[in-house]
Jmol script that loads the backbone (N, CA, C; Angstrom):
load data "model"
ATOM      1  N   MET A   1      -4.478  17.638  -2.052  1.00  0.00           N
ATOM      2  CA  MET A   1      -4.886  18.321  -3.483  1.00  0.00           C
ATOM      3  C   MET A   1      -5.780  17.213  -3.998  1.00  0.00           C
ATOM      4  N   SER A   2      -6.866  17.327  -4.705  1.00  0.00           N
ATOM      5  CA  SER A   2      -7.559  17.035  -5.396  1.00  0.00           C
ATOM      6  C   SER A   2      -7.049  16.470  -6.848  1.00  0.00           C
ATOM      7  N   ASN A   3      -6.834  15.563  -7.591  1.00  0.00           N
ATOM      8  CA  ASN A   3      -6.713  15.473  -9.063  1.00  0.00           C
ATOM      9  C   ASN A   3      -7.964  15.017  -9.928  1.00  0.00           C
ATOM     10  N   LYS A   4      -9.161  15.501  -9.051  1.00  0.00           N
ATOM     11  CA  LYS A   4     -10.079  15.244  -9.698  1.00  0.00           C
ATOM     12  C   LYS A   4     -10.424  16.296 -10.810  1.00  0.00           C
ATOM     13  N   ASP A   5     -11.174  15.802 -11.851  1.00  0.00           N
ATOM     14  CA  ASP A   5     -11.457  16.624 -12.966  1.00  0.00           C
ATOM     15  C   ASP A   5     -12.691  17.607 -12.480  1.00  0.00           C
ATOM     16  N   LYS A   6     -12.465  18.839 -13.072  1.00  0.00           N
ATOM     17  CA  LYS A   6     -13.375  20.082 -12.631  1.00  0.00           C
ATOM     18  C   LYS A   6     -14.019  20.741 -13.912  1.00  0.00           C
ATOM     19  N   VAL A   7     -15.186  21.191 -13.618  1.00  0.00           N
ATOM     20  CA  VAL A   7     -15.971  22.087 -14.395  1.00  0.00           C
ATOM     21  C   VAL A   7     -16.460  23.234 -13.502  1.00  0.00           C
ATOM     22  N   TYR A   8     -15.883  24.581 -14.107  1.00  0.00           N
ATOM     23  CA  TYR A   8     -16.497  25.629 -13.076  1.00  0.00           C
ATOM     24  C   TYR A   8     -17.594  26.515 -13.938  1.00  0.00           C
ATOM     25  N   TYR A   9     -18.761  26.518 -13.373  1.00  0.00           N
ATOM     26  CA  TYR A   9     -20.078  26.845 -13.650  1.00  0.00           C
ATOM     27  C   TYR A   9     -20.611  28.203 -13.046  1.00  0.00           C
ATOM     28  N   ASP A  10     -21.517  28.876 -13.659  1.00  0.00           N
ATOM     29  CA  ASP A  10     -22.232  29.835 -12.859  1.00  0.00           C
ATOM     30  C   ASP A  10     -23.464  29.567 -12.514  1.00  0.00           C
ATOM     31  N   GLU A  11     -23.841  29.155 -11.177  1.00  0.00           N
ATOM     32  CA  GLU A  11     -25.287  28.794 -10.760  1.00  0.00           C
ATOM     33  C   GLU A  11     -26.129  29.658 -11.038  1.00  0.00           C
ATOM     34  N   ASN A  12     -25.909  31.247 -10.851  1.00  0.00           N
ATOM     35  CA  ASN A  12     -26.784  32.408 -11.208  1.00  0.00           C
ATOM     36  C   ASN A  12     -27.120  32.385 -12.738  1.00  0.00           C
ATOM     37  N   CYS A  13     -26.237  31.722 -13.406  1.00  0.00           N
ATOM     38  CA  CYS A  13     -26.880  31.789 -14.888  1.00  0.00           C
ATOM     39  C   CYS A  13     -28.010  30.655 -15.142  1.00  0.00           C
ATOM     40  N   TYR A  14     -29.218  31.242 -15.670  1.00  0.00           N
ATOM     41  CA  TYR A  14     -29.988  29.983 -15.795  1.00  0.00           C
ATOM     42  C   TYR A  14     -30.002  28.750 -16.842  1.00  0.00           C
ATOM     43  N   VAL A  15     -29.144  29.316 -17.931  1.00  0.00           N
ATOM     44  CA  VAL A  15     -28.884  28.506 -19.004  1.00  0.00           C
ATOM     45  C   VAL A  15     -27.642  27.494 -18.437  1.00  0.00           C
ATOM     46  N   CYS A  16     -26.776  28.095 -17.875  1.00  0.00           N
ATOM     47  CA  CYS A  16     -25.371  27.065 -17.222  1.00  0.00           C
ATOM     48  C   CYS A  16     -26.000  26.191 -16.228  1.00  0.00           C
ATOM     49  N   SER A  17     -26.482  26.807 -15.280  1.00  0.00           N
ATOM     50  CA  SER A  17     -27.534  25.984 -13.997  1.00  0.00           C
ATOM     51  C   SER A  17     -28.258  24.704 -14.609  1.00  0.00           C
ATOM     52  N   LEU A  18     -28.961  25.002 -15.536  1.00  0.00           N
ATOM     53  CA  LEU A  18     -29.870  24.024 -16.141  1.00  0.00           C
ATOM     54  C   LEU A  18     -28.929  22.634 -16.760  1.00  0.00           C
ATOM     55  N   GLU A  19     -28.114  23.315 -17.459  1.00  0.00           N
ATOM     56  CA  GLU A  19     -27.226  22.147 -17.782  1.00  0.00           C
ATOM     57  C   GLU A  19     -26.465  21.527 -16.820  1.00  0.00           C
ATOM     58  N   ILE A  20     -25.916  21.889 -16.261  1.00  0.00           N
ATOM     59  CA  ILE A  20     -24.799  21.414 -15.084  1.00  0.00           C
ATOM     60  C   ILE A  20     -25.946  20.550 -14.212  1.00  0.00           C
ATOM     61  N   ASN A  21     -27.115  21.235 -13.656  1.00  0.00           N
ATOM     62  CA  ASN A  21     -27.840  20.137 -12.676  1.00  0.00           C
ATOM     63  C   ASN A  21     -28.442  19.109 -13.410  1.00  0.00           C
ATOM     64  N   THR A  22     -28.876  19.013 -14.851  1.00  0.00           N
ATOM     65  CA  THR A  22     -29.256  18.009 -15.523  1.00  0.00           C
ATOM     66  C   THR A  22     -28.104  16.989 -15.687  1.00  0.00           C
ATOM     67  N   ILE A  23     -27.110  17.184 -15.989  1.00  0.00           N
ATOM     68  CA  ILE A  23     -25.886  16.256 -15.588  1.00  0.00           C
ATOM     69  C   ILE A  23     -25.101  15.863 -14.353  1.00  0.00           C
ATOM     70  N   ARG A  24     -25.234  16.525 -13.631  1.00  0.00           N
ATOM     71  CA  ARG A  24     -24.708  16.397 -12.384  1.00  0.00           C
ATOM     72  C   ARG A  24     -24.277  15.045 -12.038  1.00  0.00           C
ATOM     73  N   LYS A  25     -25.549  14.302 -11.660  1.00  0.00           N
ATOM     74  CA  LYS A  25     -25.439  13.093 -10.971  1.00  0.00           C
ATOM     75  C   LYS A  25     -24.303  12.097 -11.868  1.00  0.00           C
ATOM     76  N   LYS A  26     -24.531  12.251 -13.062  1.00  0.00           N
ATOM     77  CA  LYS A  26     -23.728  11.420 -14.046  1.00  0.00           C
ATOM     78  C   LYS A  26     -22.541  11.969 -13.878  1.00  0.00           C
ATOM     79  N   GLY A  27     -22.042  13.225 -13.959  1.00  0.00           N
ATOM     80  CA  GLY A  27     -21.027  13.784 -14.309  1.00  0.00           C
ATOM     81  C   GLY A  27     -20.066  13.482 -12.975  1.00  0.00           C
ATOM     82  N   GLU A  28     -20.261  13.799 -11.518  1.00  0.00           N
ATOM     83  CA  GLU A  28     -20.083  13.315 -10.333  1.00  0.00           C
ATOM     84  C   GLU A  28     -20.179  12.004 -10.145  1.00  0.00           C
ATOM     85  N   ALA A  29     -20.635  10.905 -10.864  1.00  0.00           N
ATOM     86  CA  ALA A  29     -20.482   9.712 -10.984  1.00  0.00           C
ATOM     87  C   ALA A  29     -19.127   9.098 -11.738  1.00  0.00           C
ATOM     88  N   CYS A  30     -18.772  10.042 -12.541  1.00  0.00           N
ATOM     89  CA  CYS A  30     -17.833   9.867 -13.585  1.00  0.00           C
ATOM     90  C   CYS A  30     -16.384  10.722 -12.999  1.00  0.00           C
ATOM     91  N   GLY A  31     -16.685  10.948 -11.785  1.00  0.00           N
ATOM     92  CA  GLY A  31     -15.205  11.871 -11.404  1.00  0.00           C
ATOM     93  C   GLY A  31     -15.114  13.146 -11.503  1.00  0.00           C
ATOM     94  N   ILE A  32     -16.335  13.791 -11.859  1.00  0.00           N
ATOM     95  CA  ILE A  32     -16.204  15.433 -12.246  1.00  0.00           C
ATOM     96  C   ILE A  32     -16.735  16.123 -11.162  1.00  0.00           C
ATOM     97  N   GLU A  33     -15.907  16.905 -10.657  1.00  0.00           N
ATOM     98  CA  GLU A  33     -16.420  17.978  -9.641  1.00  0.00           C
ATOM     99  C   GLU A  33     -16.846  19.159 -10.211  1.00  0.00           C
ATOM    100  N   PHE A  34     -18.354  19.738  -9.966  1.00  0.00           N
ATOM    101  CA  PHE A  34     -18.639  20.716 -10.449  1.00  0.00           C
ATOM    102  C   PHE A  34     -18.553  22.092  -9.495  1.00  0.00           C
ATOM    103  N   ILE A  35     -17.827  23.105  -9.846  1.00  0.00           N
ATOM    104  CA  ILE A  35     -17.820  24.569  -9.047  1.00  0.00           C
ATOM    105  C   ILE A  35     -18.479  25.456  -9.175  1.00  0.00           C
ATOM    106  N   ASP A  36     -19.341  26.040  -8.623  1.00  0.00           N
ATOM    107  CA  ASP A  36     -20.225  27.107  -8.718  1.00  0.00           C
ATOM    108  C   ASP A  36     -19.369  28.356  -8.400  1.00  0.00           C
ATOM    109  N   ILE A  37     -19.002  29.345  -9.436  1.00  0.00           N
ATOM    110  CA  ILE A  37     -18.266  30.388  -9.499  1.00  0.00           C
ATOM    111  C   ILE A  37     -19.044  31.739  -8.749  1.00  0.00           C
ATOM    112  N   SER A  38     -20.478  31.167  -8.886  1.00  0.00           N
ATOM    113  CA  SER A  38     -21.061  32.334  -8.237  1.00  0.00           C
ATOM    114  C   SER A  38     -21.208  32.358  -6.736  1.00  0.00           C
ATOM    115  N   SER A  39     -20.624  31.156  -6.156  1.00  0.00           N
ATOM    116  CA  SER A  39     -20.651  31.037  -4.678  1.00  0.00           C
ATOM    117  C   SER A  39     -19.815  31.978  -4.085  1.00  0.00           C
ATOM    118  N   PRO A  40     -20.252  32.736  -3.070  1.00  0.00           N
ATOM    119  CA  PRO A  40     -19.526  33.570  -1.971  1.00  0.00           C
ATOM    120  C   PRO A  40     -18.099  33.041  -1.797  1.00  0.00           C
ATOM    121  N   ASP A  41     -18.006  31.580  -1.206  1.00  0.00           N
ATOM    122  CA  ASP A  41     -16.699  30.979  -0.980  1.00  0.00           C
ATOM    123  C   ASP A  41     -15.517  31.148  -2.190  1.00  0.00           C
ATOM    124  N   PHE A  42     -16.142  31.153  -3.519  1.00  0.00           N
ATOM    125  CA  PHE A  42     -15.291  31.019  -4.475  1.00  0.00           C
ATOM    126  C   PHE A  42     -14.498  32.452  -5.002  1.00  0.00           C
ATOM    127  N   SER A  43     -13.214  32.100  -5.091  1.00  0.00           N
ATOM    128  CA  SER A  43     -12.124  33.038  -5.227  1.00  0.00           C
ATOM    129  C   SER A  43     -11.920  33.154  -7.036  1.00  0.00           C
ATOM    130  N   PHE A  44     -12.231  34.282  -7.369  1.00  0.00           N
ATOM    131  CA  PHE A  44     -11.414  34.469  -9.011  1.00  0.00           C
ATOM    132  C   PHE A  44     -10.050  34.087  -9.134  1.00  0.00           C
ATOM    133  N   ALA A  45      -9.371  34.771  -8.366  1.00  0.00           N
ATOM    134  CA  ALA A  45      -7.501  34.738  -8.205  1.00  0.00           C
ATOM    135  C   ALA A  45      -7.431  34.989  -9.433  1.00  0.00           C
ATOM    136  N   ASP A  46      -7.573  36.049 -10.040  1.00  0.00           N
ATOM    137  CA  ASP A  46      -7.096  36.739 -11.269  1.00  0.00           C
ATOM    138  C   ASP A  46      -7.250  36.156 -12.384  1.00  0.00           C
ATOM    139  N   ARG A  47      -8.378  35.345 -12.452  1.00  0.00           N
ATOM    140  CA  ARG A  47      -8.821  34.436 -13.433  1.00  0.00           C
ATOM    141  C   ARG A  47     -10.100  34.896 -14.226  1.00  0.00           C
ATOM    142  N   ASP A  48     -10.051  35.061 -15.369  1.00  0.00           N
ATOM    143  CA  ASP A  48     -11.586  35.142 -16.110  1.00  0.00           C
ATOM    144  C   ASP A  48     -12.458  33.927 -16.208  1.00  0.00           C
ATOM    145  N   PHE A  49     -13.550  33.805 -14.869  1.00  0.00           N
ATOM    146  CA  PHE A  49     -14.254  32.482 -15.185  1.00  0.00           C
ATOM    147  C   PHE A  49     -15.496  32.692 -15.612  1.00  0.00           C
ATOM    148  N   ASP A  50     -15.750  33.894 -15.752  1.00  0.00           N
ATOM    149  CA  ASP A  50     -16.860  34.566 -16.137  1.00  0.00           C
ATOM    150  C   ASP A  50     -17.392  34.598 -17.670  1.00  0.00           C
ATOM    151  N   SER A  51     -16.341  34.727 -18.577  1.00  0.00           N
ATOM    152  CA  SER A  51     -16.394  34.693 -19.937  1.00  0.00           C
ATOM    153  C   SER A  51     -16.789  33.436 -20.783  1.00  0.00           C
ATOM    154  N   GLU A  52     -16.289  32.581 -19.888  1.00  0.00           N
ATOM    155  CA  GLU A  52     -16.218  31.205 -20.927  1.00  0.00           C
ATOM    156  C   GLU A  52     -16.087  29.845 -19.866  1.00  0.00           C
ATOM    157  N   MET A  53     -16.615  28.933 -20.171  1.00  0.00           N
ATOM    158  CA  MET A  53     -16.523  27.696 -19.285  1.00  0.00           C
ATOM    159  C   MET A  53     -15.326  27.527 -19.192  1.00  0.00           C
ATOM    160  N   ILE A  54     -14.726  26.957 -18.163  1.00  0.00           N
ATOM    161  CA  ILE A  54     -13.221  26.683 -17.569  1.00  0.00           C
ATOM    162  C   ILE A  54     -13.169  25.188 -17.296  1.00  0.00           C
ATOM    163  N   GLY A  55     -12.369  24.455 -17.453  1.00  0.00           N
ATOM    164  CA  GLY A  55     -12.115  23.049 -16.502  1.00  0.00           C
ATOM    165  C   GLY A  55     -10.965  22.591 -16.419  1.00  0.00           C
ATOM    166  N   GLU A  56     -10.760  21.521 -15.650  1.00  0.00           N
ATOM    167  CA  GLU A  56      -9.364  20.789 -15.541  1.00  0.00           C
ATOM    168  C   GLU A  56      -9.791  19.514 -15.645  1.00  0.00           C
ATOM    169  N   PHE A  57      -9.183  18.941 -16.687  1.00  0.00           N
ATOM    170  CA  PHE A  57      -9.136  17.281 -16.821  1.00  0.00           C
ATOM    171  C   PHE A  57      -7.906  17.026 -17.133  1.00  0.00           C
ATOM    172  N   ASP A  58      -7.609  15.784 -16.475  1.00  0.00           N
ATOM    173  CA  ASP A  58      -6.391  15.184 -16.591  1.00  0.00           C
ATOM    174  C   ASP A  58      -5.247  16.307 -15.997  1.00  0.00           C
ATOM    175  N   GLY A  59      -5.794  16.950 -15.240  1.00  0.00           N
ATOM    176  CA  GLY A  59      -4.634  18.173 -14.727  1.00  0.00           C
ATOM    177  C   GLY A  59      -4.244  19.241 -15.700  1.00  0.00           C
ATOM    178  N   LYS A  60      -4.870  19.385 -16.964  1.00  0.00           N
ATOM    179  CA  LYS A  60      -4.851  20.458 -17.762  1.00  0.00           C
ATOM    180  C   LYS A  60      -5.953  20.993 -17.876  1.00  0.00           C
ATOM    181  N   GLU A  61      -5.673  22.442 -17.755  1.00  0.00           N
ATOM    182  CA  GLU A  61      -6.749  23.426 -18.374  1.00  0.00           C
ATOM    183  C   GLU A  61      -7.601  23.577 -19.483  1.00  0.00           C
ATOM    184  N   THR A  62      -8.761  23.315 -19.589  1.00  0.00           N
ATOM    185  CA  THR A  62      -9.849  23.624 -20.694  1.00  0.00           C
ATOM    186  C   THR A  62     -10.538  24.733 -20.915  1.00  0.00           C
ATOM    187  N   VAL A  63     -10.821  25.287 -22.015  1.00  0.00           N
ATOM    188  CA  VAL A  63     -11.533  26.755 -21.925  1.00  0.00           C
ATOM    189  C   VAL A  63     -12.637  26.456 -22.817  1.00  0.00           C
ATOM    190  N   GLY A  64     -13.685  27.116 -22.424  1.00  0.00           N
ATOM    191  CA  GLY A  64     -14.974  27.168 -23.918  1.00  0.00           C
ATOM    192  C   GLY A  64     -15.259  25.840 -24.121  1.00  0.00           C
ATOM    193  N   ILE A  65     -15.583  25.527 -25.370  1.00  0.00           N
ATOM    194  CA  ILE A  65     -16.292  24.548 -25.849  1.00  0.00           C
ATOM    195  C   ILE A  65     -15.500  22.978 -25.421  1.00  0.00           C
ATOM    196  N   GLU A  66     -14.352  23.302 -25.494  1.00  0.00           N
ATOM    197  CA  GLU A  66     -13.469  21.931 -25.072  1.00  0.00           C
ATOM    198  C   GLU A  66     -13.598  21.455 -23.757  1.00  0.00           C
ATOM    199  N   THR A  67     -14.198  22.345 -23.115  1.00  0.00           N
ATOM    200  CA  THR A  67     -14.732  21.873 -21.713  1.00  0.00           C
ATOM    201  C   THR A  67     -15.644  21.066 -21.807  1.00  0.00           C
ATOM    202  N   PHE A  68     -16.659  21.348 -22.696  1.00  0.00           N
ATOM    203  CA  PHE A  68     -17.733  20.733 -22.679  1.00  0.00           C
ATOM    204  C   PHE A  68     -17.569  19.223 -23.392  1.00  0.00           C
ATOM    205  N   ARG A  69     -16.893  19.509 -24.384  1.00  0.00           N
ATOM    206  CA  ARG A  69     -16.429  18.269 -25.018  1.00  0.00           C
ATOM    207  C   ARG A  69     -15.851  17.115 -24.099  1.00  0.00           C
ATOM    208  N   LEU A  70     -14.846  17.480 -23.424  1.00  0.00           N
ATOM    209  CA  LEU A  70     -14.336  16.591 -22.576  1.00  0.00           C
ATOM    210  C   LEU A  70     -15.284  16.238 -21.355  1.00  0.00           C
ATOM    211  N   MET A  71     -15.786  16.871 -20.744  1.00  0.00           N
ATOM    212  CA  MET A  71     -17.058  16.756 -19.716  1.00  0.00           C
ATOM    213  C   MET A  71     -17.804  15.588 -20.216  1.00  0.00           C
ATOM    214  N   TYR A  72     -18.368  15.826 -21.511  1.00  0.00           N
ATOM    215  CA  TYR A  72     -19.205  14.808 -21.953  1.00  0.00           C
ATOM    216  C   TYR A  72     -18.448  13.520 -22.581  1.00  0.00           C
ATOM    217  N   GLU A  73     -17.537  13.483 -22.991  1.00  0.00           N
ATOM    218  CA  GLU A  73     -16.557  12.268 -23.289  1.00  0.00           C
ATOM    219  C   GLU A  73     -16.483  11.749 -22.052  1.00  0.00           C
ATOM    220  N   LYS A  74     -15.812  12.339 -21.056  1.00  0.00           N
ATOM    221  CA  LYS A  74     -15.714  11.489 -19.642  1.00  0.00           C
ATOM    222  C   LYS A  74     -16.862  10.980 -19.132  1.00  0.00           C
ATOM    223  N   MET A  75     -18.141  11.498 -19.321  1.00  0.00           N
ATOM    224  CA  MET A  75     -19.362  10.851 -19.057  1.00  0.00           C
ATOM    225  C   MET A  75     -20.134  10.075 -19.999  1.00  0.00           C
ATOM    226  N   GLY A  76     -18.998   9.720 -21.198  1.00  0.00           N
ATOM    227  CA  GLY A  76     -19.026   8.310 -21.808  1.00  0.00           C
ATOM    228  C   GLY A  76     -20.141   8.815 -23.448  1.00  0.00           C
ATOM    229  N   PHE A  77     -20.220  10.038 -23.439  1.00  0.00           N
ATOM    230  CA  PHE A  77     -20.941  10.409 -24.918  1.00  0.00           C
ATOM    231  C   PHE A  77     -19.652  10.634 -25.943  1.00  0.00           C
ATOM    232  N   LYS A  78     -18.925   9.580 -26.057  1.00  0.00           N
ATOM    233  CA  LYS A  78     -17.892   9.857 -27.087  1.00  0.00           C
ATOM    234  C   LYS A  78     -18.260   9.825 -28.748  1.00  0.00           C
ATOM    235  N   ARG A  79     -19.493   9.412 -28.695  1.00  0.00           N
ATOM    236  CA  ARG A  79     -19.980   9.508 -30.378  1.00  0.00           C
ATOM    237  C   ARG A  79     -20.102  10.839 -30.638  1.00  0.00           C
ATOM    238  N   ALA A  80     -21.064  11.508 -29.837  1.00  0.00           N
ATOM    239  CA  ALA A  80     -21.424  12.784 -29.888  1.00  0.00           C
ATOM    240  C   ALA A  80     -20.151  13.713 -29.930  1.00  0.00           C
ATOM    241  N   VAL A  81     -19.433  13.353 -29.005  1.00  0.00           N
ATOM    242  CA  VAL A  81     -18.137  14.513 -29.068  1.00  0.00           C
ATOM    243  C   VAL A  81     -17.274  14.053 -30.355  1.00  0.00           C
ATOM    244  N   TYR A  82     -17.199  12.758 -30.682  1.00  0.00           N
ATOM    245  CA  TYR A  82     -16.422  13.014 -31.958  1.00  0.00           C
ATOM    246  C   TYR A  82     -16.844  13.612 -32.910  1.00  0.00           C
ATOM    247  N   PHE A  83     -18.303  13.410 -33.134  1.00  0.00           N
ATOM    248  CA  PHE A  83     -18.990  14.369 -34.249  1.00  0.00           C
ATOM    249  C   PHE A  83     -18.675  15.921 -34.277  1.00  0.00           C
ATOM    250  N   SER A  84     -18.804  16.218 -32.964  1.00  0.00           N
ATOM    251  CA  SER A  84     -18.555  17.792 -32.775  1.00  0.00           C
ATOM    252  C   SER A  84     -16.928  18.205 -33.145  1.00  0.00           C
ATOM    253  N   ARG A  85     -16.106  17.316 -33.246  1.00  0.00           N
ATOM    254  CA  ARG A  85     -15.022  17.510 -33.677  1.00  0.00           C
ATOM    255  C   ARG A  85     -14.344  17.213 -35.132  1.00  0.00           C
ATOM    256  N   LEU A  86     -15.501  16.833 -35.907  1.00  0.00           N
ATOM    257  CA  LEU A  86     -15.392  16.587 -37.511  1.00  0.00           C
ATOM    258  C   LEU A  86     -15.027  18.134 -38.037  1.00  0.00           C
ATOM    259  N   PRO A  87     -14.183  18.129 -38.980  1.00  0.00           N
ATOM    260  CA  PRO A  87     -13.665  19.362 -39.546  1.00  0.00           C
ATOM    261  C   PRO A  87     -14.688  20.495 -39.643  1.00  0.00           C
ATOM    262  N   VAL A  88     -15.597  20.441 -40.434  1.00  0.00           N
ATOM    263  CA  VAL A  88     -16.744  21.493 -40.660  1.00  0.00           C
ATOM    264  C   VAL A  88     -17.382  21.582 -39.445  1.00  0.00           C
ATOM    265  N   LEU A  89     -18.028  20.411 -38.859  1.00  0.00           N
ATOM    266  CA  LEU A  89     -18.784  20.561 -37.513  1.00  0.00           C
ATOM    267  C   LEU A  89     -18.190  21.299 -36.710  1.00  0.00           C
ATOM    268  N   LYS A  90     -16.710  20.853 -36.327  1.00  0.00           N
ATOM    269  CA  LYS A  90     -16.180  21.850 -35.193  1.00  0.00           C
ATOM    270  C   LYS A  90     -15.879  23.201 -35.331  1.00  0.00           C
ATOM    271  N   GLN A  91     -15.846  23.650 -36.463  1.00  0.00           N
ATOM    272  CA  GLN A  91     -16.109  25.183 -36.693  1.00  0.00           C
ATOM    273  C   GLN A  91     -17.309  25.642 -36.353  1.00  0.00           C
ATOM    274  N   LEU A  92     -18.490  24.810 -36.796  1.00  0.00           N
ATOM    275  CA  LEU A  92     -19.614  25.503 -36.626  1.00  0.00           C
ATOM    276  C   LEU A  92     -19.970  25.326 -34.956  1.00  0.00           C
ATOM    277  N   PHE A  93     -19.596  24.395 -34.192  1.00  0.00           N
ATOM    278  CA  PHE A  93     -19.984  24.238 -32.921  1.00  0.00           C
ATOM    279  C   PHE A  93     -19.124  25.401 -32.190  1.00  0.00           C
ATOM    280  N   ASP A  94     -17.689  25.195 -32.490  1.00  0.00           N
ATOM    281  CA  ASP A  94     -16.834  26.356 -31.785  1.00  0.00           C
ATOM    282  C   ASP A  94     -17.465  27.873 -31.986  1.00  0.00           C
ATOM    283  N   ALA A  95     -17.984  28.159 -33.420  1.00  0.00           N
ATOM    284  CA  ALA A  95     -18.632  29.461 -33.677  1.00  0.00           C
ATOM    285  C   ALA A  95     -19.916  29.385 -32.625  1.00  0.00           C
ATOM    286  N   GLY A  96     -20.862  28.445 -32.618  1.00  0.00           N
ATOM    287  CA  GLY A  96     -21.941  28.729 -31.809  1.00  0.00           C
ATOM    288  C   GLY A  96     -21.608  28.984 -30.613  1.00  0.00           C
ATOM    289  N   TYR A  97     -20.335  28.094 -29.694  1.00  0.00           N
ATOM    290  CA  TYR A  97     -20.628  28.388 -28.639  1.00  0.00           C
ATOM    291  C   TYR A  97     -19.744  29.759 -28.463  1.00  0.00           C
ATOM    292  N   TYR A  98     -19.123  30.111 -29.270  1.00  0.00           N
ATOM    293  CA  TYR A  98     -18.421  31.363 -28.987  1.00  0.00           C
ATOM    294  C   TYR A  98     -19.255  32.567 -29.045  1.00  0.00           C
ATOM    295  N   LEU A  99     -20.330  32.434 -29.979  1.00  0.00           N
ATOM    296  CA  LEU A  99     -21.606  33.257 -30.240  1.00  0.00           C
ATOM    297  C   LEU A  99     -22.277  33.686 -28.945  1.00  0.00           C
ATOM    298  N   PHE A 100     -22.592  32.345 -28.281  1.00  0.00           N
ATOM    299  CA  PHE A 100     -23.566  32.162 -27.120  1.00  0.00           C
ATOM    300  C   PHE A 100     -22.724  32.737 -25.762  1.00  0.00           C
ATOM    301  N   ALA A 101     -21.422  32.419 -25.902  1.00  0.00           N
ATOM    302  CA  ALA A 101     -20.640  32.840 -24.626  1.00  0.00           C
ATOM    303  C   ALA A 101     -20.262  34.521 -24.544  1.00  0.00           C
ATOM    304  N   HIS A 102     -20.389  34.878 -25.761  1.00  0.00           N
ATOM    305  CA  HIS A 102     -19.712  36.653 -25.822  1.00  0.00           C
ATOM    306  C   HIS A 102     -20.899  37.332 -26.201  1.00  0.00           C
ATOM    307  N   TRP A 103     -21.653  36.903 -26.830  1.00  0.00           N
ATOM    308  CA  TRP A 103     -22.873  37.762 -27.411  1.00  0.00           C
ATOM    309  C   TRP A 103     -24.058  37.521 -26.934  1.00  0.00           C
ATOM    310  N   VAL A 104     -24.477  36.330 -26.103  1.00  0.00           N
ATOM    311  CA  VAL A 104     -25.766  36.017 -25.927  1.00  0.00           C
ATOM    312  C   VAL A 104     -25.658  35.997 -24.496  1.00  0.00           C
ATOM    313  N   ARG A 105     -24.977  35.170 -23.713  1.00  0.00           N
ATOM    314  CA  ARG A 105     -25.105  34.807 -22.251  1.00  0.00           C
ATOM    315  C   ARG A 105     -24.918  36.156 -21.407  1.00  0.00           C
ATOM    316  N   PRO A 106     -24.095  37.314 -21.665  1.00  0.00           N
ATOM    317  CA  PRO A 106     -23.803  38.414 -21.006  1.00  0.00           C
ATOM    318  C   PRO A 106     -25.070  38.996 -20.790  1.00  0.00           C
ATOM    319  N   TYR A 107     -26.028  38.651 -21.610  1.00  0.00           N
ATOM    320  CA  TYR A 107     -27.281  39.698 -21.415  1.00  0.00           C
ATOM    321  C   TYR A 107     -28.396  38.813 -21.056  1.00  0.00           C
ATOM    322  N   LEU A 108     -28.275  37.611 -20.716  1.00  0.00           N
ATOM    323  CA  LEU A 108     -29.333  36.814 -20.229  1.00  0.00           C
ATOM    324  C   LEU A 108     -29.544  37.264 -18.696  1.00  0.00           C
ATOM    325  N   PRO A 109     -31.020  37.388 -18.354  1.00  0.00           N
ATOM    326  CA  PRO A 109     -30.922  37.818 -16.865  1.00  0.00           C
ATOM    327  C   PRO A 109     -30.335  36.782 -15.735  1.00  0.00           C
ATOM    328  N   LYS A 110     -30.067  37.088 -14.633  1.00  0.00           N
ATOM    329  CA  LYS A 110     -29.411  36.292 -13.819  1.00  0.00           C
ATOM    330  C   LYS A 110     -30.411  35.829 -12.487  1.00  0.00           C
ATOM    331  N   LYS A 111     -30.126  34.704 -12.052  1.00  0.00           N
ATOM    332  CA  LYS A 111     -30.876  34.205 -10.903  1.00  0.00           C
ATOM    333  C   LYS A 111     -30.637  35.501  -9.619  1.00  0.00           C
ATOM    334  N   GLY A 112     -31.878  35.653  -8.892  1.00  0.00           N
ATOM    335  CA  GLY A 112     -31.480  36.292  -7.610  1.00  0.00           C
ATOM    336  C   GLY A 112     -31.024  37.787  -8.179  1.00  0.00           C
TER     337      GLY A 112
END
end "model"
wireframe off; spacefill off
backbone 0.3
color backbone group
């Protein structure tokens, strides 16, 4: 069993695949495994991987924007992540992610 950090993403989502494929090489070089939830080999196992980005870092599950924060922190963008955690800004980033994940992304066209 692998102890690699993992990020689950939807390759069929244009926005998700664009972001992950842009950072994939750097992320993989930093020990992050990217798992496509739209792959026929992927099993949901009674988990909701479709609503928000899920990750696993240091053996702990992350959901939503915290997955992004830990992913980018692991890739060396510590200042940007620190900035996104400042009190008022954290609320803005969290709200922006929530709006995108729950109110925009479900209505975006999918690939194929």
